[in-house]
C-alpha positions as CSV (number, residue, x, y, z in Angstrom):
1,M,-12.8,-12.8,25.2
2,K,-9.9,-14.9,24.1
3,N,-12.3,-17.7,23.1
4,Q,-14.3,-15.2,21.0
5,F,-11.1,-14.1,19.3
6,L,-10.1,-17.7,18.5
7,F,-13.6,-18.4,17.1
8,L,-13.4,-15.3,14.9
9,F,-9.9,-16.2,13.7
10,T,-11.1,-19.7,12.8
11,I,-14.0,-18.3,10.7
12,I,-11.6,-16.0,8.9
13,L,-9.2,-18.8,8.0
14,S,-12.1,-20.9,6.8
15,L,-13.4,-18.1,4.6
16,N,-10.0,-17.5,3.2
17,C,-9.8,-21.2,2.2
18,H,-13.2,-21.4,0.6
19,S,-13.6,-18.0,-1.1
20,Q,-14.4,-18.0,-4.8
21,V,-13.9,-15.6,-7.7
22,S,-16.8,-15.5,-10.2
23,F,-16.5,-16.5,-13.9
24,E,-17.7,-13.8,-16.3
25,K,-18.6,-13.7,-20.0
26,G,-15.6,-13.4,-22.2
27,Y,-13.7,-15.0,-25.1
28,Y,-10.3,-16.1,-26.3
29,I,-8.7,-16.5,-29.8
30,D,-6.4,-19.4,-30.3
31,N,-3.4,-19.9,-32.6
32,S,-5.6,-20.9,-35.5
33,N,-7.6,-17.6,-35.1
34,Q,-10.7,-19.4,-33.8
35,K,-12.7,-17.3,-31.4
36,V,-14.2,-19.2,-28.5
37,N,-16.9,-17.6,-26.3
38,C,-16.6,-18.8,-22.7
39,L,-16.7,-17.8,-19.1
40,I,-13.3,-16.4,-17.8
41,K,-12.2,-16.3,-14.2
42,N,-11.8,-12.6,-13.9
43,M,-8.9,-12.0,-11.4
44,D,-8.8,-8.3,-12.3
45,W,-5.0,-8.8,-12.7
46,K,-2.8,-6.2,-11.1
47,N,0.2,-7.9,-12.9
48,N,-0.3,-8.9,-16.5
49,P,-1.1,-12.7,-16.6
50,S,0.6,-15.4,-18.6
51,E,-2.4,-17.8,-18.2
52,F,-6.1,-17.7,-17.3
53,E,-8.8,-20.1,-16.2
54,Y,-12.1,-20.5,-18.1
55,K,-15.3,-22.6,-18.5
56,L,-17.2,-23.3,-21.6
57,S,-20.5,-23.2,-19.6
58,E,-21.6,-22.6,-16.0
59,T,-21.7,-26.4,-15.4
60,S,-18.5,-27.4,-17.2
61,E,-15.2,-28.1,-15.6
62,T,-12.6,-25.4,-15.2
63,Q,-9.8,-25.4,-17.8
64,K,-6.6,-23.4,-18.3
65,K,-5.1,-21.6,-21.2
66,T,-1.6,-20.2,-21.4
67,I,0.1,-17.6,-23.5
68,T,1.6,-20.2,-25.8
69,S,-1.9,-21.3,-27.1
70,V,-3.9,-18.0,-27.0
71,K,-3.4,-14.9,-29.1
72,E,-6.0,-12.8,-27.4
73,F,-8.5,-13.0,-24.6
74,G,-10.9,-10.6,-22.9
75,V,-13.6,-10.2,-20.3
76,D,-16.7,-8.6,-21.8
77,N,-16.9,-4.8,-21.1
78,I,-14.0,-5.0,-18.7
79,S,-10.6,-5.9,-20.2
80,K,-8.7,-7.2,-23.2
81,Y,-5.2,-8.7,-23.5
82,I,-3.3,-9.4,-26.7
83,R,-0.2,-11.6,-27.1
84,S,2.8,-9.9,-28.6
85,I,6.6,-10.4,-28.9
86,V,8.1,-7.1,-27.8
87,N,11.4,-5.6,-26.7
88,I,11.0,-4.6,-23.1
89,D,13.3,-2.7,-20.8
90,R,13.1,-4.1,-17.2
91,S,15.6,-1.6,-15.7
92,S,14.8,-1.1,-12.1
93,D,13.1,2.2,-11.0
94,N,14.1,1.5,-7.4
95,L,16.4,4.3,-6.2
96,N,18.7,1.7,-4.6
97,N,19.1,-0.2,-7.8
98,L,19.3,2.5,-10.5
99,S,21.9,2.0,-13.2
100,K,24.2,4.7,-14.6
101,D,23.2,3.8,-18.2
102,K,20.9,6.2,-19.8
103,D,19.8,3.9,-22.6
104,P,17.2,1.1,-22.0
105,I,18.4,-2.5,-21.9
106,F,16.0,-4.4,-24.0
107,S,15.2,-8.1,-24.0
108,E,12.8,-9.8,-26.4
109,E,9.8,-11.4,-24.6
110,E,6.4,-12.8,-25.4
111,L,3.8,-11.1,-23.2
112,F,0.1,-10.6,-22.8
113,L,-0.3,-6.8,-23.1
114,K,-3.3,-5.1,-21.6
115,V,-5.1,-2.9,-24.1
116,L,-5.9,0.6,-22.8
117,I,-6.8,2.4,-26.0
118,E,-7.6,0.6,-29.3
119,G,-7.8,2.7,-32.5
120,K,-5.7,4.2,-35.3
121,S,-3.2,4.7,-32.5
122,S,-3.3,2.1,-29.7
123,L,-1.9,2.1,-26.2
124,Y,-0.9,-0.9,-24.1
125,Q,0.3,-1.6,-20.6
126,Y,2.5,-4.2,-19.0
127,S,2.8,-4.5,-15.2
128,D,4.9,-6.9,-13.1
129,S,5.3,-6.1,-9.4
130,D,6.8,-2.6,-9.3
131,L,7.5,-2.5,-13.0
132,T,5.2,-0.7,-15.3
133,R,5.8,-0.2,-19.0
134,Y,3.6,1.3,-21.8
135,F,3.6,0.3,-25.4
136,Y,2.1,1.6,-28.6
137,N,1.5,1.1,-32.3
138,I,0.0,3.0,-35.2
139,D,-2.3,1.3,-37.8
140,N,-1.6,-2.1,-36.5
141,S,2.2,-1.8,-37.0
142,K,4.8,-3.5,-34.8
143,I,4.2,-2.8,-31.1
144,E,7.0,-0.8,-29.4
145,Q,7.7,0.3,-25.9
146,L,7.4,3.9,-25.0
147,I,10.8,4.6,-23.5
148,F,11.2,6.1,-20.1
149,K,14.0,5.4,-17.7
150,N,15.4,6.7,-14.4
151,Y,19.2,6.6,-14.1
152,L,22.1,8.0,-12.1
153,I,24.4,10.6,-13.3
154,T,26.4,10.8,-10.1
155,D,26.1,8.8,-6.8
156,D,23.4,11.2,-5.7
157,G,22.1,12.7,-9.0
158,L,19.0,11.4,-10.6
159,A,18.1,11.9,-14.3
160,K,15.3,10.8,-16.6
161,N,15.3,9.5,-20.1
162,N,12.1,10.8,-21.6
163,R,12.5,9.5,-25.1
164,F,8.8,8.5,-25.2
165,R,8.0,12.2,-25.8
166,Q,10.1,12.2,-29.0
167,Q,8.4,8.9,-30.1
168,L,5.0,10.4,-29.7
169,W,6.0,13.7,-31.5
170,N,7.4,11.7,-34.4
171,D,4.7,9.1,-34.8
172,L,1.4,10.6,-33.5
173,K,0.8,13.5,-35.8
174,C,-2.0,16.0,-35.2
175,S,-2.2,19.6,-36.5
176,S,-3.3,20.8,-33.0
177,F,-0.4,19.2,-31.1
178,K,2.4,21.6,-30.1
179,M,5.8,20.5,-28.8
180,S,5.1,22.3,-25.6
181,K,2.2,19.9,-25.0
182,I,4.4,16.9,-25.5
183,E,7.1,18.3,-23.2
184,R,4.6,18.5,-20.4
185,L,3.5,14.9,-20.8
186,S,4.3,12.5,-17.9
187,Y,4.8,8.7,-18.2
188,Q,1.6,8.1,-16.4
189,K,-1.4,6.0,-17.4
190,K,-4.0,8.8,-17.2
191,E,-2.0,11.3,-19.2
192,L,-1.0,8.8,-21.9
193,I,-4.6,7.6,-22.3
194,N,-5.9,11.2,-22.7
195,F,-3.1,11.8,-25.3
196,F,-4.0,8.7,-27.4
197,I,-7.7,9.7,-27.2
198,E,-6.9,13.1,-28.5
199,H,-4.8,11.7,-31.3
200,N,-7.6,9.4,-32.5
201,K,-10.2,12.2,-32.3
202,C,-7.9,14.6,-34.2
203,N,-7.6,12.0,-37.0
204,N,-11.4,11.4,-37.0
205,Q,-10.9,7.8,-36.1
206,N,-13.0,5.6,-33.9
207,Y,-11.4,4.1,-30.8
208,V,-12.2,2.0,-27.8
209,N,-11.3,3.2,-24.3
210,F,-11.1,0.0,-22.2
211,Q,-10.4,2.0,-19.0
212,E,-13.7,3.9,-19.5
213,K,-15.4,0.5,-19.5
214,Q,-13.8,-0.3,-16.2
215,K,-15.0,2.7,-14.3
216,R,-16.1,1.6,-10.8
217,D,-17.4,3.0,-7.6
218,L,-14.1,3.2,-5.7
219,F,-15.2,5.2,-2.7
220,N,-17.9,4.5,-0.1
221,L,-19.1,6.7,2.7
222,T,-20.9,4.7,5.4
223,I,-22.6,5.6,8.7
224,R,-22.0,2.9,11.3
225,P,-23.9,2.9,14.6
226,R,-22.9,0.1,16.9
227,I,-23.6,-1.8,20.1
228,N,-20.5,-2.2,22.3
229,S,-19.9,-4.8,25.0
230,S,-17.0,-3.4,27.1
231,S,-15.2,-4.4,30.3
232,L,-12.3,-3.0,32.3
233,T,-9.8,-4.3,34.8
234,I,-7.5,-2.0,36.8
235,T,-4.5,-3.2,38.7
236,N,-1.9,-1.5,41.0
237,N,1.3,-3.4,41.2
238,T,2.7,-1.8,44.4
239,S,-0.2,-0.3,46.5
240,N,-1.7,-2.3,49.4
241,F,-5.0,-0.4,49.4
242,I,-6.6,-2.9,47.0
243,S,-6.6,-6.5,47.9
244,R,-7.5,-7.6,44.4
245,D,-8.0,-6.2,40.9
246,F,-10.8,-3.8,40.3
247,A,-12.7,-5.8,37.6
248,F,-15.6,-3.9,36.1
249,D,-18.3,-6.1,34.7
250,N,-19.3,-6.1,31.0
251,K,-21.3,-3.0,30.2
252,T,-23.4,-2.5,27.1
253,G,-23.2,0.8,25.4
254,F,-23.6,2.5,22.1
255,G,-21.2,4.2,19.7
256,F,-21.3,5.8,16.3
257,G,-18.8,5.9,13.4
258,L,-18.5,7.4,9.9
259,E,-16.4,5.3,7.6
260,A,-14.6,6.4,4.4
261,E,-13.7,3.3,2.4
262,F,-11.3,3.4,-0.6
263,I,-11.5,0.4,-2.9
264,L,-8.1,-0.5,-4.4
265,P,-8.3,-0.6,-8.2
266,F,-7.1,-4.1,-8.8
267,N,-7.9,-7.7,-8.0
268,K,-11.5,-7.3,-8.8
269,N,-12.3,-4.8,-6.1
270,K,-11.5,-7.3,-3.4
271,W,-9.2,-5.1,-1.3
272,A,-10.0,-1.8,0.4
273,V,-8.5,0.6,2.9
274,A,-10.9,2.3,5.4
275,I,-10.7,5.0,8.0
276,E,-13.5,5.4,10.5
277,P,-13.7,8.1,13.3
278,T,-15.9,6.5,16.0
279,Y,-17.3,7.8,19.2
280,Q,-17.3,5.3,22.1
281,S,-17.8,5.6,25.9
282,F,-17.5,3.6,29.1
283,K,-18.9,4.9,32.4
284,H,-19.0,2.6,35.4
285,E,-18.8,2.4,39.2
286,K,-17.9,-0.4,41.5
287,T,-17.5,-0.9,45.3
288,I,-15.4,-3.5,47.0
289,N,-14.3,-4.3,50.6
290,S,-10.7,-3.3,50.8
291,S,-8.2,-5.3,52.9
292,D,-5.5,-2.6,53.0
293,V,-3.9,-1.5,56.2
294,Y,-6.7,1.0,56.8
295,G,-9.5,-1.3,56.0
296,G,-12.9,-0.2,54.7
297,I,-14.9,0.1,51.6
298,V,-13.4,1.5,48.4
299,T,-15.4,2.8,45.5
300,S,-14.0,3.3,42.0
301,K,-15.6,5.5,39.3
302,V,-14.5,5.4,35.7
303,N,-15.6,7.9,33.1
304,Y,-13.9,7.3,29.7
305,S,-15.0,8.4,26.3
306,S,-13.0,8.9,23.2
307,I,-12.9,9.2,19.4
308,E,-11.3,6.0,18.1
309,I,-9.8,6.2,14.6
310,P,-9.4,2.7,13.1
311,I,-7.3,2.5,9.9
312,S,-8.3,-0.8,8.4
313,L,-7.2,-3.1,5.6
314,R,-10.3,-5.0,4.3
315,H,-10.7,-8.0,2.0
316,Y,-14.0,-9.0,0.3
317,F,-15.2,-12.5,-0.6
318,F,-17.9,-12.3,-3.2
319,L,-20.9,-14.7,-2.8
320,N,-22.8,-13.4,-5.8
321,E,-23.4,-10.1,-7.6
322,N,-25.4,-8.6,-4.6
323,S,-23.7,-10.0,-1.5
324,K,-20.3,-10.4,-0.1
325,I,-18.5,-11.3,3.1
326,F,-15.5,-9.3,4.4
327,I,-12.8,-9.5,7.0
328,N,-10.6,-6.6,8.2
329,A,-7.7,-5.9,10.4
330,S,-7.5,-2.4,12.0
331,Y,-4.8,-0.3,13.7
332,I,-6.7,1.8,16.2
333,F,-5.7,5.3,17.4
334,D,-7.6,6.7,20.4
335,S,-8.2,10.4,21.1
336,R,-9.7,10.9,24.5
337,L,-12.6,13.2,25.3
338,K,-13.6,12.5,29.0
339,Y,-11.0,10.7,31.1
340,S,-11.0,10.0,34.8
341,A,-10.6,7.1,37.2
342,E,-11.2,7.8,40.9
343,F,-10.9,5.7,44.0
344,T,-12.6,6.9,47.2
345,R,-13.4,5.6,50.7
346,K,-16.8,5.3,52.2
347,D,-16.3,8.6,53.9
348,N,-15.6,10.2,50.5
349,S,-11.9,10.7,51.2
350,N,-10.0,10.5,48.0
351,L,-7.4,7.7,47.6
352,Y,-6.4,8.1,44.0
353,S,-7.4,10.2,41.1
354,L,-6.0,8.9,37.8
355,D,-5.7,10.6,34.4
356,I,-6.6,8.3,31.6
357,K,-4.4,8.0,28.5
358,S,-4.8,5.0,26.3
359,T,-2.4,3.1,24.0
360,L,-2.8,2.0,20.4
361,N,-4.4,-1.4,19.9
362,L,-5.7,-3.7,17.1
363,G,-9.1,-4.7,15.9
364,F,-10.3,-7.7,13.9
365,G,-13.7,-7.9,12.2
366,I,-15.9,-10.1,10.1
367,G,-19.0,-8.9,8.3
368,Y,-21.5,-9.2,5.5
369,K,-22.6,-6.6,2.9
370,Q,-25.7,-6.6,0.8
371,N,-26.2,-4.6,-2.4
372,D,-23.2,-2.4,-1.5
373,K,-25.6,-0.6,0.8
374,Y,-26.3,-2.5,4.0
375,S,-23.7,-4.1,6.2
376,L,-23.3,-6.0,9.5
377,E,-19.9,-6.5,11.2
378,L,-18.7,-8.2,14.4
379,R,-15.5,-6.6,15.6
380,L,-13.2,-7.7,18.4
381,Q,-10.5,-5.4,19.8
382,T,-7.3,-6.5,21.5
383,N,-6.8,-5.3,25.1
384,R,-6.1,-1.6,25.5
385,N,-4.2,0.0,28.4
386,I,-6.0,3.2,29.3
387,L,-3.5,4.1,32.2
388,A,-0.5,4.4,30.0
389,N,0.7,7.5,31.9
390,Y,1.5,5.4,35.0
391,V,4.3,3.0,35.8
392,Y,2.7,1.1,38.6
393,W,-0.8,1.0,37.3
394,D,-2.0,-1.3,34.6
395,S,-5.4,-1.8,32.9
396,D,-7.1,-3.9,30.3
397,Y,-10.0,-2.3,28.4
398,K,-11.8,-4.8,26.2
399,N,-14.4,-4.2,23.6
400,L,-16.6,-6.3,21.3
401,S,-18.8,-4.4,18.8
402,L,-21.8,-5.3,16.6
403,I,-21.8,-2.7,13.9
404,L,-24.6,-1.8,11.5
405,G,-23.8,0.0,8.3
406,Y,-25.6,2.1,5.7
407,S,-23.7,3.4,2.7
408,L,-24.6,7.0,1.7
409,F,-22.7,6.6,-1.5
């Protein structure tokens, strides 16, 4: 089993080194206002970039452009970034680092801003790690930050500067807008996008919603039957009734899981979190010649079934539009259903009757997915102690699974 784990780990490292991100149709506009159609390496940036890689054709070499030489770039039907010199407040929103200054502390920076809404009134976003700021302009005027800031009024008191509401009330006029509507507005992407859409519609202006272009399938529900190869070793550290470990041979069984996968909305859908309630079972019997002080034959029967609940972090490596390889690491909880381990003599006299209670363990998997519908995964679990109730008993339950998957949606 250890060799299998090392083999799997080696494959994962190899994939991590050789994975690729596809180049997609896009463009950039240089400082001389020349528009160049090209293929852009779409990183689906979580943080706003300051540079990007591109190719002029599928067969040409990869090149790089930085913010100093490009005024605008975009990936067709997905995203658009514009260069702008803006005043940005980088005050921390971390509770441990909040200032007592209500007013923003601006610094002038040249940034690529992500376009969210483009129209008579336009909305932009800038993200950098835990920092998120929104910007706006009207009729192509100077781009300004929508001001929002958390600050301290006492050592324990938290207050908010919501000046962005006043900015919107002053600058985004619409006969149907009421002050009460503005006062309920939060400094959140979805609410701001909806507000700017309403403003453009109210003024009978065309607009482009780039977030609408990026809508994706961010949830998958998959049925996952599997073939399990399981083994179990039971050891008693003090009793003399067993001359050696009870080592149950590998046993092939079947299991069934239902996985809910949540795709994280950044980095080109390459990261996901999954939870997968799974039924598994292990039922086995073994007889050995005992060399205890009483002598004789000892038979052990184990009946163990449970609902495993792996919580997994998954990473995808895209091979092409229809196929991808993935790896995942799982933290596995185990809820027992049937649980017993019994040791008896040849005359059916009972030596020990143990109550199974398992510990948490880890799982590592590598798999392949086709057309976002069919999948195949090989998953190896680390050893699990199913006799966690006992001080002098120990056990190693091992499991290797071949998992088939069919996504319902």
